[in-house]
Every structure is written in structure tokens, then in C-alpha cells.
ROKENU-230417 format. One line per field, with one value per residue (C-alpha): residue in one letter; residue number from 0; x, y, z; chain. Coordinates in pm, whole numbers, plus 50000, padded with zeros to 5 digits. Example, Ala and Ser with C-alpha at 12.3 -4.5 7.8 and 13.67 -1.06 7.14 Angstrom:
// ROKENU-230417
res <- [A | S]
n <- [0 | 1]
px <- [51230 | 51367]
py <- [49550 | 49894]
pz <- [50780 | 50714]
chain <- [A | A]
END
This chain:
// ROKENU-230417
res <- [X | X | X | X | X | X | X | X | X | X | X | X | X | X | X | X | X | X | X | X | X | X | X | X | X | X | X | X | X | X | X | X | X | X | X | X | X | X | X | X | X | X | X | X | X | X | X | X | X | X | X | X | X | X | X | X | X | X | X | X | X | X | X | X | X | X | X | X | X | X | X | X | X | X | X | X | X | X | X | X | X | X | X | X | X | X | X | X | X | X | X | X | X | X | X | X | X | X | X | X | X | X | X | X | X | X | X | X | X | X | X | X | X | X | X | X | X | X | X | X | X | X | X | X | X | X | X | X | X | X | X | X | X | X | X | X | X | X | X | X | X | X | X | X | X | X | X | X | X | X | X | X | X | X | X | X | X | X | X | X | X | X | X | X | X | X | X | X | X | X | X | X | X | X | X | X | X | X | X | X | X | X | X | X | X | X | X | X | X | X | X | X | X | X | X | X | X | X | X | X | X | X | X | X | X | X | X | X | X | X | X | X | X | X | X | X | X | X | X | X | X | X | X | X | X | X | X | X | X | X | X | X | X | X | X | X | X | X | X | X | X | X | X | X | X | X | X | X | X | X | X | X | X | X | X | X | X | X | X | X | X | X | X | X | X | X | X | X | X | X | X | X | X | X | X | X | X | X | X | X | X | X | X | X | X | X | X | X | X | X | X | X | X | X | X | X | X | X | X | X | X | X | X | X | X | X | X | X | X | X | X | X | X | X | X | X | X | X | X | X | X | X | X | X | X | X | X | X | X | X | X | X | X | X | X | X | X | X | X | X | X | X | X | X | X | X | X | X | X | X | X | X | X | X | X | X | X | X | X | X | X | X | X | X | X | X | X | X | X | X | X | X | X | X | X | X | X | X | X | X | X | X | X | X | X | X | X | X | X | X | X | X | X | X | X | X | X | X | X | X | X | X | X | X | X | X | X | X | X | X | X | X | X | X | X | X | X | X | X | X | X | X | X | X | X | X | X | X | X | X | X | X | X | X | X | X | X | X | X | X | X | X | X | X | X | X | X | X | X | X | X | X | X | X | X | X | X | X | X | X | X | X | X | X | X | X | X | X | X | X | X | X | X | X | X]
n <- [0 | 1 | 2 | 3 | 4 | 5 | 6 | 7 | 8 | 9 | 10 | 11 | 12 | 13 | 14 | 15 | 16 | 17 | 18 | 19 | 20 | 21 | 22 | 23 | 24 | 25 | 26 | 27 | 28 | 29 | 30 | 31 | 32 | 33 | 34 | 35 | 36 | 37 | 38 | 39 | 40 | 41 | 42 | 43 | 44 | 45 | 46 | 47 | 48 | 49 | 50 | 51 | 52 | 53 | 54 | 55 | 56 | 57 | 58 | 59 | 60 | 61 | 62 | 63 | 64 | 65 | 66 | 67 | 68 | 69 | 70 | 71 | 72 | 73 | 74 | 75 | 76 | 77 | 78 | 79 | 80 | 81 | 82 | 83 | 84 | 85 | 86 | 87 | 88 | 89 | 90 | 91 | 92 | 93 | 94 | 95 | 96 | 97 | 98 | 99 | 100 | 101 | 102 | 103 | 104 | 105 | 106 | 107 | 108 | 109 | 110 | 111 | 112 | 113 | 114 | 115 | 116 | 117 | 118 | 119 | 120 | 121 | 122 | 123 | 124 | 125 | 126 | 127 | 128 | 129 | 130 | 131 | 132 | 133 | 134 | 135 | 136 | 137 | 138 | 139 | 140 | 141 | 142 | 143 | 144 | 145 | 146 | 147 | 148 | 149 | 150 | 151 | 152 | 153 | 154 | 155 | 156 | 157 | 158 | 159 | 160 | 161 | 162 | 163 | 164 | 165 | 166 | 167 | 168 | 169 | 170 | 171 | 172 | 173 | 174 | 175 | 176 | 177 | 178 | 179 | 180 | 181 | 182 | 183 | 184 | 185 | 186 | 187 | 188 | 189 | 190 | 191 | 192 | 193 | 194 | 195 | 196 | 197 | 198 | 199 | 200 | 201 | 202 | 203 | 204 | 205 | 206 | 207 | 208 | 209 | 210 | 211 | 212 | 213 | 214 | 215 | 216 | 217 | 218 | 219 | 220 | 221 | 222 | 223 | 224 | 225 | 226 | 227 | 228 | 229 | 230 | 231 | 232 | 233 | 234 | 235 | 236 | 237 | 238 | 239 | 240 | 241 | 242 | 243 | 244 | 245 | 246 | 247 | 248 | 249 | 250 | 251 | 252 | 253 | 254 | 255 | 256 | 257 | 258 | 259 | 260 | 261 | 262 | 263 | 264 | 265 | 266 | 267 | 268 | 269 | 270 | 271 | 272 | 273 | 274 | 275 | 276 | 277 | 278 | 279 | 280 | 281 | 282 | 283 | 284 | 285 | 286 | 287 | 288 | 289 | 290 | 291 | 292 | 293 | 294 | 295 | 296 | 297 | 298 | 299 | 300 | 301 | 302 | 303 | 304 | 305 | 306 | 307 | 308 | 309 | 310 | 311 | 312 | 313 | 314 | 315 | 316 | 317 | 318 | 319 | 320 | 321 | 322 | 323 | 324 | 325 | 326 | 327 | 328 | 329 | 330 | 331 | 332 | 333 | 334 | 335 | 336 | 337 | 338 | 339 | 340 | 341 | 342 | 343 | 344 | 345 | 346 | 347 | 348 | 349 | 350 | 351 | 352 | 353 | 354 | 355 | 356 | 357 | 358 | 359 | 360 | 361 | 362 | 363 | 364 | 365 | 366 | 367 | 368 | 369 | 370 | 371 | 372 | 373 | 374 | 375 | 376 | 377 | 378 | 379 | 380 | 381 | 382 | 383 | 384 | 385 | 386 | 387 | 388 | 389 | 390 | 391 | 392 | 393 | 394 | 395 | 396 | 397 | 398 | 399 | 400 | 401 | 402 | 403 | 404 | 405 | 406 | 407 | 408 | 409 | 410 | 411 | 412 | 413 | 414 | 415 | 416 | 417 | 418 | 419 | 420 | 421 | 422 | 423 | 424 | 425 | 426 | 427 | 428 | 429 | 430 | 431 | 432 | 433 | 434 | 435 | 436 | 437 | 438 | 439 | 440 | 441 | 442 | 443 | 444 | 445 | 446 | 447 | 448 | 449 | 450 | 451 | 452 | 453 | 454 | 455 | 456 | 457 | 458 | 459 | 460 | 461 | 462 | 463 | 464 | 465 | 466 | 467 | 468 | 469 | 470 | 471 | 472 | 473 | 474]
px <- [85636 | 85547 | 85867 | 85712 | 85377 | 85514 | 85718 | 85477 | 85154 | 85079 | 85041 | 84740 | 84447 | 84173 | 84194 | 84269 | 84145 | 84212 | 84199 | 84480 | 84471 | 84709 | 84938 | 85260 | 85168 | 85381 | 85526 | 85721 | 85938 | 86023 | 86103 | 86316 | 86515 | 86553 | 86688 | 86876 | 86743 | 86835 | 87191 | 87290 | 87149 | 87385 | 87680 | 87658 | 87523 | 87909 | 88087 | 87872 | 87699 | 87517 | 87747 | 87575 | 87551 | 87410 | 87061 | 86974 | 86866 | 87126 | 87186 | 86924 | 86691 | 86681 | 86657 | 86357 | 86186 | 86297 | 86119 | 85816 | 85793 | 85787 | 85555 | 85308 | 85372 | 85238 | 84998 | 84876 | 84930 | 84712 | 84450 | 84420 | 84445 | 84174 | 83962 | 83975 | 83896 | 83569 | 83469 | 83539 | 83372 | 83067 | 83042 | 83071 | 82790 | 82534 | 82227 | 82037 | 82121 | 82035 | 81681 | 81610 | 81671 | 81466 | 81197 | 81197 | 81271 | 80918 | 80899 | 81269 | 81124 | 80845 | 81109 | 81318 | 81065 | 80940 | 81283 | 81285 | 80969 | 81050 | 81394 | 81197 | 80880 | 80960 | 81075 | 80770 | 80542 | 80722 | 80700 | 80321 | 80248 | 80448 | 80242 | 79909 | 79970 | 80037 | 79711 | 79523 | 79699 | 79585 | 79246 | 79226 | 79416 | 79108 | 78861 | 78996 | 79037 | 78701 | 78885 | 78647 | 78851 | 79193 | 79513 | 79654 | 79850 | 80217 | 80478 | 80707 | 81090 | 81138 | 80842 | 81036 | 81351 | 81194 | 81033 | 81319 | 81535 | 81255 | 81230 | 81629 | 81633 | 81365 | 81638 | 81892 | 81660 | 81543 | 81948 | 82025 | 81754 | 81828 | 82203 | 82120 | 81935 | 82193 | 82527 | 82473 | 82549 | 82827 | 83184 | 83187 | 82956 | 82713 | 82943 | 82881 | 82564 | 82480 | 82593 | 82395 | 82101 | 82161 | 82120 | 81793 | 81666 | 81742 | 81583 | 81254 | 81214 | 81341 | 81166 | 80816 | 80837 | 80903 | 80609 | 80387 | 80481 | 80528 | 80316 | 80044 | 79841 | 79729 | 79454 | 79303 | 79291 | 78997 | 79116 | 79052 | 79343 | 79553 | 79442 | 79603 | 79941 | 79785 | 79715 | 80052 | 80198 | 80063 | 80095 | 80501 | 80450 | 80306 | 80592 | 80837 | 80730 | 80705 | 81007 | 81231 | 81083 | 81103 | 81459 | 81558 | 81399 | 81536 | 81876 | 81839 | 81783 | 82064 | 82340 | 82246 | 82316 | 82562 | 82918 | 83208 | 83281 | 82920 | 82671 | 82410 | 82288 | 82218 | 82102 | 81833 | 81726 | 81658 | 81437 | 81239 | 81154 | 81105 | 80856 | 80852 | 80690 | 80866 | 80992 | 81261 | 81231 | 81025 | 81295 | 81216 | 80887 | 80949 | 81240 | 80953 | 80685 | 80938 | 81058 | 80678 | 80586 | 80845 | 80765 | 80469 | 80526 | 80777 | 80432 | 80192 | 80423 | 80531 | 80154 | 80088 | 80367 | 80164 | 79834 | 79684 | 79599 | 79882 | 80035 | 79752 | 80075 | 80319 | 80110 | 79999 | 80362 | 80449 | 80185 | 80290 | 80635 | 80549 | 80373 | 80626 | 80881 | 80656 | 80539 | 80902 | 81019 | 80744 | 80843 | 81231 | 81107 | 80865 | 81145 | 81369 | 81113 | 81050 | 81450 | 81421 | 81164 | 81375 | 81685 | 81463 | 81293 | 81646 | 81811 | 81536 | 81584 | 81943 | 81899 | 81692 | 81934 | 82246 | 82093 | 81980 | 82338 | 82503 | 82271 | 82389 | 82759 | 82681 | 82552 | 82853 | 83113 | 82956 | 82964 | 83401 | 83394 | 83237 | 83498 | 83771 | 83882 | 83933 | 84112 | 84351 | 84356 | 84425 | 84691 | 84868 | 84801 | 84967 | 85246 | 85336 | 85285 | 85529 | 85761 | 85771 | 85765 | 86060 | 86253 | 86205 | 86324 | 86629 | 86663 | 86598 | 86821 | 87107 | 87048 | 87099 | 87450 | 87594 | 87838 | 87764 | 87412 | 87194 | 87168 | 86931 | 86674 | 86622 | 86356 | 86183 | 85923 | 85970 | 85667 | 85589 | 85457 | 85069 | 84905 | 84510 | 84268 | 84055 | 83706 | 83490 | 83133 | 82893 | 82530 | 82574 | 82664 | 82351 | 82128 | 82224 | 82175 | 81853 | 81753 | 81889 | 81705 | 81367 | 81410 | 81477 | 81115 | 80968 | 81127 | 81016 | 80665 | 80664 | 80808 | 80505 | 80336 | 80657 | 80638 | 80288 | 80364 | 80677 | 80424 | 80159 | 80414 | 80565 | 80201 | 80108 | 80421 | 80395 | 80077 | 80157 | 80382 | 80117 | 80132 | 80006 | 79706 | 79565 | 79607 | 79378 | 79130 | 79120 | 79056]
py <- [79335 | 79038 | 78907 | 79045 | 78895 | 78537 | 78535 | 78643 | 78609 | 78289 | 78538 | 78719 | 78633 | 78709 | 78437 | 78501 | 78291 | 77919 | 77603 | 77709 | 78098 | 78213 | 77987 | 77802 | 77520 | 77198 | 77111 | 76781 | 76872 | 77175 | 77092 | 76810 | 77050 | 77314 | 77071 | 76851 | 76569 | 76380 | 76466 | 76470 | 76104 | 76017 | 76166 | 76059 | 75681 | 75702 | 75758 | 75520 | 75757 | 75765 | 75491 | 75153 | 75215 | 75523 | 75564 | 75932 | 76147 | 76241 | 76651 | 76602 | 76404 | 76671 | 76953 | 76775 | 76726 | 77112 | 77220 | 77004 | 77133 | 77482 | 77420 | 77252 | 77578 | 77800 | 77608 | 77604 | 77999 | 78037 | 77812 | 78021 | 78332 | 78250 | 78093 | 78433 | 78647 | 78403 | 78489 | 78843 | 78917 | 78694 | 78940 | 79237 | 79148 | 79114 | 79279 | 79305 | 79655 | 79783 | 79601 | 79696 | 80080 | 80080 | 79875 | 80147 | 80437 | 80557 | 80671 | 80836 | 81027 | 81154 | 81269 | 81432 | 81617 | 81779 | 81885 | 82044 | 82205 | 82340 | 82453 | 82727 | 82746 | 83085 | 83255 | 83143 | 83238 | 83586 | 83648 | 83524 | 83779 | 84078 | 83979 | 83946 | 84315 | 84474 | 84303 | 84460 | 84797 | 84774 | 84676 | 85009 | 85237 | 85134 | 85158 | 85529 | 85658 | 85498 | 85308 | 85001 | 84902 | 84700 | 84871 | 84898 | 84575 | 84540 | 84587 | 84336 | 84351 | 84334 | 84622 | 84835 | 84814 | 84863 | 85196 | 85330 | 85269 | 85462 | 85754 | 85772 | 85745 | 86052 | 86243 | 86100 | 86231 | 86534 | 86596 | 86486 | 86709 | 87019 | 86976 | 87023 | 87313 | 87480 | 87366 | 87596 | 87924 | 87748 | 87717 | 87366 | 87235 | 86934 | 86847 | 87182 | 87215 | 86860 | 87020 | 87252 | 87044 | 86782 | 86920 | 87133 | 86755 | 86575 | 86873 | 86858 | 86503 | 86379 | 86682 | 86613 | 86254 | 86290 | 86559 | 86329 | 86018 | 86221 | 86512 | 86538 | 86239 | 86408 | 86533 | 86237 | 86204 | 86219 | 86506 | 86851 | 86961 | 86670 | 86786 | 87141 | 86949 | 86805 | 87154 | 87298 | 87024 | 87112 | 87427 | 87360 | 87094 | 87358 | 87588 | 87363 | 87281 | 87624 | 87720 | 87467 | 87537 | 87907 | 87843 | 87613 | 87824 | 88153 | 88009 | 87835 | 88185 | 88353 | 88127 | 88191 | 88562 | 88559 | 88669 | 88459 | 88715 | 88756 | 88636 | 88389 | 88339 | 88708 | 88739 | 88462 | 88598 | 88931 | 88816 | 88580 | 88844 | 89081 | 88848 | 88525 | 88392 | 88635 | 88310 | 88360 | 88131 | 87769 | 87600 | 87763 | 87697 | 87325 | 87341 | 87492 | 87244 | 86922 | 87018 | 87060 | 86735 | 86557 | 86718 | 86599 | 86232 | 86230 | 86395 | 86104 | 85845 | 85945 | 85999 | 85653 | 85431 | 85282 | 85348 | 85705 | 85713 | 85872 | 85581 | 85285 | 85126 | 85154 | 85013 | 84735 | 84645 | 84632 | 84374 | 84173 | 84188 | 84045 | 83778 | 83706 | 83633 | 83439 | 83213 | 83183 | 83083 | 82795 | 82694 | 82629 | 82435 | 82227 | 82174 | 82056 | 81825 | 81671 | 81611 | 81445 | 81213 | 81158 | 81076 | 80832 | 80637 | 80621 | 80503 | 80195 | 80098 | 80065 | 79882 | 79644 | 79611 | 79565 | 79309 | 79084 | 79103 | 79048 | 78743 | 78592 | 78670 | 78518 | 78214 | 78184 | 78246 | 77963 | 77722 | 77852 | 77776 | 77478 | 77340 | 77475 | 77184 | 76959 | 77231 | 77197 | 76853 | 76807 | 77045 | 76866 | 76514 | 76674 | 76798 | 76434 | 76279 | 76507 | 76456 | 76055 | 76109 | 76291 | 76047 | 75767 | 75912 | 76024 | 75693 | 75518 | 75712 | 75675 | 75291 | 75265 | 75419 | 75249 | 74969 | 74868 | 74787 | 75073 | 75170 | 74952 | 75288 | 75382 | 75084 | 75319 | 75540 | 75910 | 76022 | 76359 | 76507 | 76451 | 76786 | 76803 | 76996 | 77246 | 77138 | 77384 | 77354 | 77570 | 77495 | 77809 | 78008 | 77865 | 77946 | 78297 | 78338 | 78199 | 78425 | 78721 | 78588 | 78603 | 78917 | 79050 | 78831 | 79036 | 79354 | 79310 | 79214 | 79575 | 79797 | 79936 | 79990 | 80163 | 80343 | 80461 | 80559 | 80783 | 80942 | 81018 | 81157 | 81394 | 81491 | 81598 | 81797 | 81942 | 82069 | 82222 | 82493 | 82698 | 83010 | 83299 | 83336 | 82964 | 83129 | 83400 | 83197 | 83007 | 83330]
pz <- [33468 | 33327 | 33529 | 33878 | 33806 | 33736 | 34043 | 34287 | 34099 | 34360 | 34625 | 34536 | 34735 | 34439 | 34171 | 33806 | 33522 | 33432 | 33620 | 33829 | 33799 | 34062 | 34063 | 33853 | 33640 | 33724 | 33359 | 33342 | 33044 | 33179 | 33510 | 33382 | 33182 | 33419 | 33717 | 33454 | 33571 | 33279 | 33253 | 33594 | 33614 | 33338 | 33405 | 33807 | 33652 | 33473 | 33852 | 34013 | 34209 | 34421 | 34559 | 34696 | 35035 | 35058 | 35220 | 35187 | 34864 | 34627 | 34569 | 34257 | 34444 | 34694 | 34431 | 34288 | 34633 | 34726 | 34407 | 34477 | 34823 | 34743 | 34481 | 34744 | 35007 | 34724 | 34654 | 35056 | 35058 | 34779 | 34870 | 35215 | 35031 | 34803 | 35082 | 35239 | 34942 | 34893 | 35278 | 35247 | 34930 | 34978 | 35322 | 35099 | 34871 | 35160 | 35006 | 35380 | 35485 | 35106 | 35107 | 35436 | 35339 | 35016 | 35220 | 35457 | 35166 | 35191 | 35519 | 35514 | 35169 | 35403 | 35651 | 35422 | 35242 | 35572 | 35646 | 35290 | 35365 | 35755 | 35580 | 35398 | 35634 | 35767 | 35431 | 35299 | 35578 | 35571 | 35219 | 35245 | 35499 | 35311 | 34989 | 35175 | 35354 | 35024 | 34884 | 35156 | 35085 | 34733 | 34753 | 35036 | 34773 | 34508 | 34765 | 34879 | 34503 | 34385 | 34122 | 34037 | 33739 | 33729 | 33669 | 33310 | 33258 | 33405 | 33073 | 33033 | 33054 | 32676 | 32636 | 32881 | 32746 | 32364 | 32525 | 32648 | 32349 | 32134 | 32360 | 32362 | 31951 | 31997 | 32156 | 31915 | 31612 | 31675 | 31814 | 31474 | 31305 | 31506 | 31417 | 31052 | 31077 | 31318 | 31088 | 30847 | 31073 | 31232 | 31118 | 31343 | 31070 | 31190 | 31484 | 31701 | 31570 | 31763 | 32034 | 32084 | 31957 | 32149 | 32504 | 32378 | 32211 | 32594 | 32758 | 32494 | 32503 | 32854 | 33015 | 32832 | 32939 | 33285 | 33340 | 33161 | 33379 | 33714 | 33695 | 33500 | 33558 | 33883 | 33670 | 33696 | 34087 | 34292 | 34503 | 34400 | 34598 | 34367 | 34077 | 34074 | 34077 | 33727 | 33616 | 33720 | 33554 | 33225 | 33204 | 33308 | 32972 | 32775 | 32891 | 32813 | 32472 | 32313 | 32504 | 32387 | 32057 | 32022 | 32172 | 31924 | 31674 | 31723 | 31819 | 31471 | 31325 | 31521 | 31404 | 31069 | 31050 | 31344 | 31212 | 31409 | 31637 | 31764 | 32075 | 31920 | 32217 | 32319 | 31977 | 31983 | 32317 | 32184 | 31893 | 32105 | 32338 | 32048 | 31826 | 31965 | 31675 | 31433 | 31276 | 30961 | 30665 | 30627 | 30768 | 31103 | 31097 | 31036 | 31321 | 31556 | 31477 | 31445 | 31838 | 31948 | 31783 | 31955 | 32305 | 32266 | 32168 | 32523 | 32710 | 32579 | 32678 | 32981 | 33082 | 32954 | 33137 | 33335 | 33464 | 33425 | 33768 | 33959 | 34204 | 34068 | 33881 | 34154 | 34433 | 34194 | 34067 | 34464 | 34480 | 34196 | 34292 | 34630 | 34477 | 34182 | 34483 | 34686 | 34372 | 34288 | 34610 | 34604 | 34276 | 34430 | 34691 | 34455 | 34234 | 34549 | 34627 | 34311 | 34248 | 34611 | 34488 | 34158 | 34367 | 34586 | 34311 | 34107 | 34431 | 34458 | 34106 | 34185 | 34498 | 34280 | 34003 | 34242 | 34454 | 34194 | 34082 | 34379 | 34477 | 34102 | 34244 | 34596 | 34413 | 34212 | 34491 | 34692 | 34436 | 34372 | 34758 | 34754 | 34528 | 34694 | 34902 | 34533 | 34353 | 34648 | 34679 | 34311 | 34336 | 34569 | 34399 | 34091 | 34304 | 34418 | 34092 | 33982 | 34227 | 34165 | 33767 | 33805 | 34087 | 33850 | 33574 | 33754 | 33877 | 33565 | 33372 | 33675 | 33632 | 33281 | 33283 | 33636 | 33602 | 33932 | 34119 | 34223 | 34591 | 34766 | 34865 | 34488 | 34548 | 34826 | 34716 | 34834 | 35037 | 35072 | 35435 | 35464 | 35416 | 35519 | 35277 | 35453 | 35536 | 35377 | 35458 | 35255 | 35426 | 35620 | 35340 | 35113 | 35381 | 35406 | 35000 | 35024 | 35292 | 35116 | 34802 | 35009 | 35112 | 34773 | 34687 | 34919 | 34794 | 34454 | 34551 | 34787 | 34501 | 34348 | 34698 | 34804 | 34470 | 34561 | 34916 | 34776 | 34520 | 34770 | 35019 | 34711 | 34639 | 34995 | 35058 | 34715 | 34806 | 35125 | 34935 | 34702 | 34519 | 34663 | 34418 | 34563 | 34897 | 34792 | 34620 | 34973 | 35184]
chain <- [A | A | A | A | A | A | A | A | A | A | A | A | A | A | A | A | A | A | A | A | A | A | A | A | A | A | A | A | A | A | A | A | A | A | A | A | A | A | A | A | A | A | A | A | A | A | A | A | A | A | A | A | A | A | A | A | A | A | A | A | A | A | A | A | A | A | A | A | A | A | A | A | A | A | A | A | A | A | A | A | A | A | A | A | A | A | A | A | A | A | A | A | A | A | A | A | A | A | A | A | A | A | A | A | A | A | A | A | A | A | A | A | A | A | A | A | A | A | A | A | A | A | A | A | A | A | A | A | A | A | A | A | A | A | A | A | A | A | A | A | A | A | A | A | A | A | A | A | A | A | A | A | A | A | A | A | A | A | A | A | A | A | A | A | A | A | A | A | A | A | A | A | A | A | A | A | A | A | A | A | A | A | A | A | A | A | A | A | A | A | A | A | A | A | A | A | A | A | A | A | A | A | A | A | A | A | A | A | A | A | A | A | A | A | A | A | A | A | A | A | A | A | A | A | A | A | A | A | A | A | A | A | A | A | A | A | A | A | A | A | A | A | A | A | A | A | A | A | A | A | A | A | A | A | A | A | A | A | A | A | A | A | A | A | A | A | A | A | A | A | A | A | A | A | A | A | A | A | A | A | A | A | A | A | A | A | A | A | A | A | A | A | A | A | A | A | A | A | A | A | A | A | A | A | A | A | A | A | A | A | A | A | A | A | A | A | A | A | A | A | A | A | A | A | A | A | A | A | A | A | A | A | A | A | A | A | A | A | A | A | A | A | A | A | A | A | A | A | A | A | A | A | A | A | A | A | A | A | A | A | A | A | A | A | A | A | A | A | A | A | A | A | A | A | A | A | A | A | A | A | A | A | A | A | A | A | A | A | A | A | A | A | A | A | A | A | A | A | A | A | A | A | A | A | A | A | A | A | A | A | A | A | A | A | A | A | A | A | A | A | A | A | A | A | A | A | A | A | A | A | A | A | A | A | A | A | A | A | A | A | A | A | A | A | A | A | A | A | A | A | A | A | A | A | A | A | A | A | A | A | A | A | A | A | A | A | A | A | A | A | A | A | A | A | A]
END
């Protein structure tokens, strides 16, 4: 990689580091050794070469001239590429567009913010209308049912899942307790007892819960005919309570006396019809009471699940959910507006930072451009000086070792073809840099008002999308 760079590094358009960054430096000792100037001069001098009558340059001198010309051509190519690089880089660093964009950022923010609102306006309007409609229905429900109080507060997700878990736990606990009492008369023991007990406890607890939640609440209904549903629900709850408790108790007694080939269900049915409350022992009484208590607990929880007035919680919940959906969409739009504001403020800060840095770089490039012609002349002068030094060394060493006088052309100076340096005028560049610097100064003076305009537009758009509760207050 180092060899490739050394061979082609002079072709790079962008300069590297140092006084002559992309070119091979001319080194007198290195060239003297590489071109064998001294050895060839001595060898040729011993043989009186070049001859006295020779008028053109010797082979060694031609090689020296060729090497110096090669260097000069590399200098010319590098100088051209270097100037192209400077011009291109300066045009790329022009901050005019960025500064103009920053000055218009407040208006652009207003346009983008209005687009955000317009994109969500139809959906927000629909959600708002739906929430307003449900609110009106809710108020009509309250008036129709003569409800002056607010409904019971809606349970949160955590509370809801907690109570569901408690109801499930009631089923498991009652099933486990029943299974313990059943297991004494079953060959399968506790496992087989839980199979019977689990079904009975599920019917007892869940049945009581749903009767309380769906039917018993009608006892508080304002319509006398609707109250009948509550009465029938109460009777159904009592029937379920005593029915499951009696079935559970008599089934336990049947398991205690049945043989392996007997039918416990048939025995329990007969004894329950003959003597419903004829329990056998304290265990049967405990089982009856426990089943009743679990049923009553489930019934009460069902009754207090939501508001006690039938339909009140459901109507209220629909309003709450509609408002929450509307407000969540409002929050989404507001977050989008906030993100857009942050984006514009960050872009404004970035333009200020990069513009300051770019103008400093422009000044550095303009300075490099101004000395590019002088650098070119220095490289050419170095080449000419090196040519004369090497030619003079060759001729001196050759003359010392000759027996005959040196050819007359040794007294003639080898002249390189003239190369004119490219004329560089940076006055236009300096004027353009001054113009860009003035634009930056104007922007720095306007940056706080621009921030204020962005903030004002943000507040205006932010207030256009409001939660439903604010709509209701202003209605």
C-alpha cells in the first residue's frame, strides 16, 4: 500500500499534510545516487566522453533533464487538481441555502404543524362526535331513571383482575373443602372427591356471581315491572344457594354410607326429598353452611360489581372509554407536534453550528488558494535549482577525470521551458465569504425571534387539539 501511495500520491486532488503534501520531494543526494551522476561522470571522463566536438547533452544529462521534467509535470498536474479541489470544496461549503432555510424555519414549522393537525382532523372529529353522542345518551339515561348521583367509579385493570382472581380462588377453596369432606366415602380419595366438588363449587360461586351481577340489581330499578326481574333473580339466587348447599351436603352423606357398587347420586336424591335438612353429623352442617357462605359472597360481589343500578355502569363505561379513546388520540397528535418542534429547534441549532464552522473553513481554503500560485512557483524554482546542481556536478566530475578539454557546451546553461503559474484572484471569494458571514450575523440576531415564532406556532397548534373535557367545559 505504501508503494502504491508513493507512485500515485501526486495524483490526489486533495492535498495532504506538509509544505509539499502530494508530491515527491526532490532530494539532491537521492537523485545523485539513483541517476549515478558521479560514477557515470568519472567513467565517461576517463574515456574523454562526451567528445570535445559534441554539441548536445550527454545521456546522463538527458536522464537528469528527463527526471526534472517528470517532476515539473507532476507539479503542474497536482497544482491544477489542487485548485479544482479548493474551488469545489469552497462551493460545497456555501452556507447561503442553510441560512435561508433557517430564516424560514418558523413558517415551515407552521406549515408542517398544520399538516399534522389536518392529517388527524377527520379522525379526531369522529371520536369527538361519538363521545359527545354517548355523553348525551348518558345524561338521558340519568334523567329517564331519575338518577341524581354519579355512577360508581370504574374499576381499574389491576382491581378488575384482582377480583377475578378472588372469585376463581373462591371456586378453588370451596372445591378443595368439599373434596376433603367427599374423600372419606370415595375409593379414589381426595382426587376423586375434587372431581365432584369442583363442579358443584363452580356452579355455586359463578352462578351466584352472575345472578347478582345481571339480575339482582333490578330490585333497585325505577320501573315496577323491571323490579320483578330483581325479585325473580333473588328467588333464583336463594334456590341456587339452598339447592347447591343441600345437594353438596346430602351427596357427602351418601358417599359416607354407599357401597362400592351403590349409586351415591340416587341415595342423595332420595334423602334430600325425604328430609332436606336431615343432616348426619357436624361435618354435614359445616359443609352446608360453608357452601351457603361462599354462594352469598359471590352473590354480593356480583351485585356490587359496577354500579348497583342496572345498566348505569355500562352506560357510564361507554362514555369513559369513548373519552379516553379521543383523549389518547389527542395526546398522540400533541406528541407528534412536540417531536416536530424539537426537530426544528435541533435543525436550527445545527445550522448555526455548521455555518460557523464552514465559514472558518472557507477562510482557510481562501488563504490556501491565495498561496497556491506561490507554492507552484516554489516547486518550479526547486526543480530548476536541482537541475542546475546535478548538471553542474556531472560536468565538474567529468572535467576532473578527462585528459582532453571538455566540450564547449559544458559552458552553456541547461534551460527548462518556461511554465507560467496560474493566476489566482481570490477577491471574489473574499467578497462571497463576507456576504455569507453577514448572512450568519443576521441569522444570529434573528435566532431568538425565530425560536419565539416556532414556540408560538407550537402553542397555537397544540391548543387546537384539546381533550374532550375541555370541549365539555366550553360547551
